[in-house]
SEZA-393165 format. One record per residue (C-alpha): residue in three letters; x, y, z. Coordinates in steps of 0.25 Angstrom, whole numbers. Example, Ala and Ser with C-alpha at 12.3 -4.5 7.8 and 13.67 -1.06 7.14 Angstrom:
! SEZA-393165
<"ALA" <49 -18 31>> <"SER" <55 -4 29>> 
This chain:
! SEZA-393165
<"MET" <-27 145 91>> <"SER" <-34 139 102>> <"VAL" <-28 131 113>> <"GLN" <-35 119 108>> <"SER" <-31 121 94>> <"ALA" <-16 123 98>> <"ALA" <-17 110 106>> <"ASN" <-23 102 94>> <"SER" <-12 108 85>> <"ALA" <-2 103 94>> <"THR" <-8 90 96>> <"ARG" <-9 87 81>> <"PRO" <5 87 78>> <"ALA" <9 79 90>> <"LEU" <-2 68 86>> <"LEU" <4 67 72>> <"ASP" <18 66 77>> <"ARG" <13 54 86>> <"MET" <6 48 75>> <"GLY" <19 49 66>> <"LEU" <13 58 55>> <"PRO" <22 68 49>> <"ARG" <14 81 50>> <"PRO" <18 87 36>> <"LEU" <13 74 29>> <"ILE" <0 72 37>> <"TRP" <-8 76 25>> <"GLY" <0 67 16>> <"PHE" <-5 55 24>> <"VAL" <-19 60 24>> <"GLY" <-18 62 9>> <"LEU" <-12 48 7>> <"LEU" <-23 41 14>> <"LEU" <-33 48 5>> <"PHE" <-25 45 -7>> <"MET" <-24 30 -3>> <"VAL" <-39 29 1>> <"GLY" <-42 33 -13>> <"ASP" <-32 24 -19>> <"GLY" <-38 12 -11>> <"VAL" <-52 14 -14>> <"GLU" <-51 5 -26>> <"SER" <-42 -6 -20>> <"GLY" <-54 -15 -16>> <"TYR" <-61 -15 -29>> <"ILE" <-53 -10 -40>> <"ALA" <-50 -24 -46>> <"PRO" <-65 -28 -48>> <"PHE" <-69 -14 -52>> <"MET" <-59 -15 -63>> <"ALA" <-63 -29 -67>> <"SER" <-77 -24 -69>> <"HIS" <-73 -11 -76>> <"GLY" <-64 -15 -87>> <"ALA" <-54 -25 -82>> <"GLY" <-64 -36 -85>> <"THR" <-58 -47 -75>> <"GLU" <-52 -47 -61>> <"THR" <-39 -52 -67>> <"ASN" <-39 -40 -77>> <"ALA" <-41 -31 -65>> <"ALA" <-30 -37 -57>> <"VAL" <-21 -34 -70>> <"ILE" <-25 -20 -69>> <"ILE" <-22 -19 -54>> <"THR" <-9 -26 -56>> <"ALA" <-5 -15 -66>> <"TYR" <-9 -5 -56>> <"GLY" <0 -12 -46>> <"LEU" <12 -11 -55>> <"ILE" <10 4 -57>> <"VAL" <8 5 -42>> <"THR" <21 -3 -40>> <"LEU" <29 7 -49>> <"GLY" <23 19 -43>> <"SER" <27 14 -29>> <"TRP" <41 12 -33>> <"LEU" <42 25 -40>> <"ALA" <35 33 -29>> <"GLY" <47 33 -20>> <"ALA" <58 34 -31>> <"LEU" <51 46 -38>> <"SER" <48 53 -24>> <"ASP" <63 54 -22>> <"VAL" <65 61 -35>> <"LEU" <52 69 -37>> <"GLY" <47 70 -23>> <"PRO" <36 63 -16>> <"ARG" <26 75 -19>> <"ARG" <27 74 -34>> <"VAL" <26 58 -34>> <"MET" <14 59 -25>> <"LEU" <8 70 -35>> <"PHE" <10 61 -46>> <"GLY" <4 49 -39>> <"LEU" <-9 57 -36>> <"ALA" <-10 62 -51>> <"VAL" <-8 48 -57>> <"TRP" <-18 42 -47>> <"ALA" <-29 53 -50>> <"VAL" <-27 54 -65>> <"PHE" <-27 39 -68>> <"GLU" <-38 36 -58>> <"VAL" <-47 46 -66>> <"LEU" <-43 39 -79>> <"PHE" <-46 25 -73>> <"LEU" <-60 30 -68>> <"ALA" <-64 39 -79>> <"VAL" <-58 32 -91>> <"ALA" <-53 18 -89>> <"VAL" <-65 12 -80>> <"PRO" <-76 18 -88>> <"SER" <-70 12 -101>> <"GLN" <-68 -1 -95>> <"ASN" <-55 -1 -103>> <"TYR" <-45 -11 -97>> <"THR" <-33 -5 -102>> <"LEU" <-37 9 -97>> <"ILE" <-40 3 -84>> <"LEU" <-26 -3 -83>> <"LEU" <-19 9 -87>> <"THR" <-26 20 -79>> <"TYR" <-27 11 -66>> <"GLY" <-13 6 -68>> <"ILE" <-6 20 -70>> <"ARG" <-14 25 -58>> <"GLY" <-5 15 -50>> <"PHE" <6 26 -49>> <"GLY" <-3 35 -41>> <"TYR" <-4 29 -27>> <"PRO" <10 24 -25>> <"MET" <16 37 -30>> <"PHE" <7 45 -21>> <"ALA" <8 37 -9>> <"TYR" <23 32 -9>> <"GLY" <27 46 -13>> <"PHE" <20 51 0>> <"LEU" <28 40 7>> <"VAL" <41 45 2>> <"TRP" <36 59 6>> <"ILE" <34 54 20>> <"LEU" <48 47 21>> <"ALA" <54 60 16>> <"GLY" <46 70 25>> <"SER" <44 63 38>> <"PRO" <53 65 50>> <"ALA" <62 52 52>> <"ASN" <56 49 66>> <"ARG" <41 49 60>> <"LEU" <45 42 47>> <"GLY" <40 28 51>> <"SER" <27 33 56>> <"ALA" <25 42 44>> <"VAL" <27 30 35>> <"CYS" <17 22 43>> <"TRP" <6 33 41>> <"PHE" <9 33 26>> <"TYR" <5 18 26>> <"PHE" <-6 20 35>> <"ALA" <-12 30 25>> <"PHE" <-8 22 13>> <"THR" <-15 9 18>> <"GLY" <-26 17 25>> <"GLY" <-30 21 11>> <"LEU" <-26 9 2>> <"PRO" <-34 1 4>> <"THR" <-40 3 17>> <"LEU" <-49 16 17>> <"GLY" <-49 16 2>> <"SER" <-57 3 2>> <"LEU" <-65 8 13>> <"LEU" <-69 20 5>> <"ALA" <-72 11 -7>> <"SER" <-81 2 2>> <"GLY" <-90 14 5>> <"THR" <-91 21 -9>> <"GLU" <-91 8 -18>> <"PRO" <-105 4 -14>> <"VAL" <-110 18 -15>> <"ILE" <-104 24 -28>> <"GLY" <-98 11 -34>> <"GLU" <-83 7 -37>> <"TYR" <-81 17 -49>> <"MET" <-85 29 -41>> <"THR" <-77 25 -29>> <"LEU" <-65 25 -38>> <"TRP" <-68 40 -41>> <"ILE" <-68 42 -26>> <"SER" <-55 36 -24>> <"LEU" <-49 46 -35>> <"GLY" <-54 58 -26>> <"THR" <-48 52 -14>> <"VAL" <-35 50 -20>> <"ILE" <-34 64 -25>> <"ALA" <-39 70 -12>> <"GLY" <-28 62 -4>> <"GLY" <-17 66 -14>> <"ILE" <-20 81 -13>> <"ILE" <-21 80 2>> <"CYS" <-8 73 3>> <"LEU" <0 82 -7>> <"VAL" <-6 95 -3>> <"GLY" <-5 92 12>> <"ILE" <10 88 12>> <"ARG" <15 97 1>> <"ASN" <24 105 10>> <"ALA" <29 92 18>> <"LYS" <44 88 17>> <"GLY" <48 77 8>> <"GLY" <39 79 -4>> <"ASP" <50 84 -14>> <"ARG" <62 76 -20>> <"LEU" <69 68 -11>> <"ALA" <81 62 -19>> <"ALA" <94 68 -20>> <"PRO" <95 78 -32>> <"GLY" <103 68 -41>> <"VAL" <94 56 -39>> <"THR" <85 54 -52>> <"ALA" <72 47 -52>> <"ARG" <78 35 -60>> <"GLN" <89 33 -49>> <"SER" <78 34 -38>> <"ILE" <69 24 -45>> <"ILE" <81 14 -47>> <"ASN" <86 15 -32>> <"SER" <72 12 -27>> <"VAL" <72 -2 -33>> <"SER" <87 -5 -33>> <"ILE" <87 -7 -18>> <"ALA" <79 -20 -20>> <"VAL" <92 -26 -28>> <"LYS" <102 -20 -18>> <"ILE" <94 -25 -6>> <"PRO" <87 -37 -10>> <"ARG" <79 -38 4>> <"VAL" <73 -25 1>> <"GLY" <68 -31 -13>> <"LEU" <62 -42 -5>> <"GLY" <55 -33 5>> <"CYS" <49 -26 -8>> <"LEU" <43 -40 -12>> <"ILE" <38 -43 2>> <"ARG" <31 -29 1>> <"VAL" <25 -33 -12>> <"VAL" <19 -46 -5>> <"ASN" <14 -37 6>> <"THR" <2 -31 -2>> <"ALA" <2 -38 -15>> <"PRO" <-9 -48 -10>> <"GLN" <-17 -37 -5>> <"PHE" <-17 -30 -19>> <"GLY" <-20 -44 -25>> <"PHE" <-32 -46 -16>> <"LEU" <-38 -33 -20>> <"VAL" <-39 -39 -34>> <"PHE" <-47 -51 -31>> <"LEU" <-53 -51 -17>> <"PRO" <-63 -40 -21>> <"THR" <-70 -51 -29>> <"VAL" <-69 -61 -18>> <"PHE" <-74 -53 -7>> <"ALA" <-83 -43 -14>> <"THR" <-90 -53 -23>> <"GLN" <-87 -68 -19>> <"LEU" <-89 -66 -4>> <"GLY" <-100 -55 -7>> <"PHE" <-94 -44 2>> <"GLY" <-95 -33 -10>> <"THR" <-85 -23 -14>> <"ALA" <-88 -15 -1>> <"GLY" <-85 -27 8>> <"TRP" <-72 -30 1>> <"LEU" <-68 -15 2>> <"GLN" <-70 -16 17>> <"LEU" <-62 -28 18>> <"ILE" <-50 -20 11>> <"PHE" <-52 -9 21>> <"THR" <-52 -19 32>> <"MET" <-39 -25 27>> <"GLY" <-33 -11 26>> <"PHE" <-38 -6 39>> <"ALA" <-32 -18 46>> <"ASN" <-19 -16 39>> <"ILE" <-17 -2 43>> <"PHE" <-17 -4 57>> <"ALA" <-10 -17 56>> <"ASN" <2 -10 50>> <"LEU" <3 -2 63>> <"PHE" <3 -14 71>> <"PHE" <13 -22 63>> <"GLY" <22 -10 62>> <"VAL" <24 -10 78>> <"LEU" <24 -26 78>> <"SER" <35 -27 68>> <"ASP" <44 -18 77>> <"LYS" <42 -28 88>> <"LEU" <41 -41 81>> <"GLY" <50 -39 70>> <"TRP" <48 -34 56>> <"HIS" <51 -47 49>> <"ARG" <42 -55 58>> <"THR" <31 -45 56>> <"LEU" <32 -45 41>> <"ARG" <34 -60 40>> <"TRP" <23 -65 49>> <"PHE" <12 -54 50>> <"GLY" <15 -48 36>> <"CYS" <18 -60 27>> <"ILE" <13 -72 33>> <"GLY" <1 -65 39>> <"SER" <-3 -60 26>> <"ALA" <-2 -73 20>> <"VAL" <-12 -79 30>> <"SER" <-21 -66 29>> <"SER" <-21 -66 14>> <"LEU" <-26 -80 14>> <"CYS" <-37 -77 24>> <"PHE" <-41 -65 17>> <"TYR" <-45 -73 5>> <"PHE" <-48 -87 10>> <"VAL" <-55 -85 23>> <"PRO" <-67 -77 17>> <"GLN" <-68 -87 7>> <"MET" <-70 -98 17>> <"THR" <-79 -91 26>> <"GLY" <-88 -85 15>> <"PRO" <-94 -71 15>> <"GLN" <-91 -67 30>> <"TYR" <-86 -53 29>> <"TRP" <-80 -52 43>> <"VAL" <-71 -64 39>> <"ALA" <-66 -56 27>> <"VAL" <-64 -43 36>> <"VAL" <-55 -51 45>> <"CYS" <-47 -57 34>> <"ALA" <-45 -44 27>> <"ALA" <-40 -37 40>> <"PHE" <-31 -49 43>> <"TYR" <-24 -47 29>> <"GLY" <-23 -32 32>> <"VAL" <-16 -35 45>> <"THR" <-6 -44 39>> <"LEU" <-3 -35 28>> <"ALA" <2 -25 39>> <"GLY" <12 -36 43>> <"PHE" <21 -31 31>> <"THR" <23 -18 38>> <"PRO" <38 -21 42>> <"ILE" <42 -23 27>> <"SER" <43 -7 26>> <"VAL" <52 -7 38>> <"LEU" <61 -18 33>> <"MET" <62 -12 19>> <"SER" <67 1 25>> <"LEU" <77 -7 34>> <"MET" <83 -16 23>> <"ALA" <88 -5 15>> <"PRO" <96 5 25>> <"GLY" <99 18 17>> <"GLN" <89 15 6>> <"LYS" <76 15 14>> <"GLY" <69 24 3>> <"ASN" <72 14 -8>> <"ALA" <68 2 1>> <"VAL" <54 9 3>> <"ALA" <53 12 -12>> <"LEU" <55 -3 -14>> <"LEU" <44 -6 -3>> <"ASN" <35 3 -11>> <"LEU" <38 -4 -23>> <"GLY" <33 -17 -16>> <"ALA" <21 -11 -11>> <"GLY" <17 -6 -25>> <"ALA" <21 -20 -31>> <"ALA" <11 -26 -22>> <"THR" <0 -19 -29>> <"PHE" <2 -26 -42>> <"VAL" <8 -40 -37>> <"GLY" <-5 -43 -30>> <"PRO" <-14 -41 -42>> <"LEU" <-4 -47 -51>> <"ILE" <-4 -60 -43>> <"VAL" <-20 -59 -44>> <"ALA" <-20 -57 -59>> <"LEU" <-10 -69 -61>> <"PHE" <-16 -79 -52>> <"LEU" <-31 -75 -49>> <"GLY" <-36 -82 -61>> <"LEU" <-28 -94 -59>> <"ILE" <-29 -98 -44>> <"GLY" <-40 -88 -40>> <"PRO" <-40 -79 -28>> <"GLY" <-37 -90 -18>> <"GLY" <-25 -94 -25>> <"VAL" <-20 -79 -26>> <"THR" <-22 -77 -11>> <"ILE" <-13 -89 -9>> <"ILE" <-2 -83 -18>> <"PHE" <-3 -70 -10>> <"ALA" <-2 -78 3>> <"ALA" <10 -85 -2>> <"LEU" <17 -72 -6>> <"TYR" <15 -67 9>> <"VAL" <22 -80 14>> <"ALA" <33 -78 4>> <"ALA" <35 -64 9>> <"GLY" <35 -69 23>> <"VAL" <47 -78 20>> <"ALA" <54 -67 13>> <"VAL" <54 -58 25>> <"ARG" <66 -66 31>> <"TRP" <75 -58 20>> <"LEU" <70 -44 24>> <"ARG" <82 -42 33>> <"ILE" <87 -28 37>> <"PRO" <102 -26 35>> <"GLU" <111 -34 44>> <"GLU" <117 -21 51>> <"ALA" <103 -17 56>> <"GLU" <101 -31 63>> <"ALA" <115 -33 68>> <"ASP" <111 -32 83>> <"LYS" <101 -43 84>> <"SER" <100 -40 99>> <"ASP" <94 -27 97>> <"ALA" <78 -28 99>> <"PRO" <74 -18 87>> <"ALA" <83 -25 78>> <"SER" <78 -39 82>> <"ALA" <64 -34 79>> <"PHE" <68 -29 65>> <"VAL" <73 -42 60>> <"GLY" <64 -51 68>> <"VAL" <60 -63 59>> 
């Protein structure tokens, strides 16, 4: 080995350590990013695509996406509980297999037949795929990362997760859709998901944390029950789960009807709309890092309430109404999309608060947080399915803004245990509970 090679070899681990990336799991983050890119390809146009390929109407498409979201919610909840008893490796492999098999059935059978029931079943069941894979990997990270690198490792997980869905996924679709069309773009997403899954599972196959984590006597049934009973035992954790639902439910709801608004009514086209989704996600990724630092100084409660909840109420209204008022000015839509993405990152402290509100049960609290994240994928489209035909897109947007305001009010009850805030004069404690 040359002197230069030796120097490079010594520099690489040091760089990874400074970045907070656990070296044994590095290929897992790369694979997760690719997996989520493939999953995120469809996010900007799947609703209108299904409406014109078997669903019939935008409302029927919203029903399918709502059913998909219900399965995602179930998968998000089960991923943590089953990872404990089966091991993250098996849960991730199951998620990859489900995604691939049912996407093939969706594309090769359901869509060509334009059969509403088949589309509902194949696309819906595929909803087990990404949460099982992604949240199984999150459990692997929590089990296999050094304690002093755990926070950084989790941040990189969300960086890869949101970097793919919807950010780079939408960017990929914006480049391929005009060239090969929406249908063939979905086949590209399948290949990307499979490639990411293989890279992840093969690259980390020997890393610590991939096997069963629960004690020998713990059954799958017990693990599942414990992952939800915490909401009853510690009600503030249940409230935190609901606030996590509100965090991204409007985002998933917007993906149902805003493609029509921006692509058709404002004339930006599908590619233009997909680039707006990329803008929103890109702004969100880096705003997450900013609000993570800010919340430690300003206070987790203040950051969550004012930047996350109230900020998202304002930005969601701007996202729909401002482009309506200004007309087809694309730069205005870009600014509004970025504004909404930034304020969504204001919800970053909810993860910290959820773990602190349940001392000794952080795993179960995180499982409930994942349940809220999964529930958002169907609550948003469900609201659209119920109200779009009655009050139109503007009315639905106002409902979303009202939910953000309600969440901002509810933040006051997300208190960490009294013993953790006993010394009010301590500066870090004051930051934790600042309101």
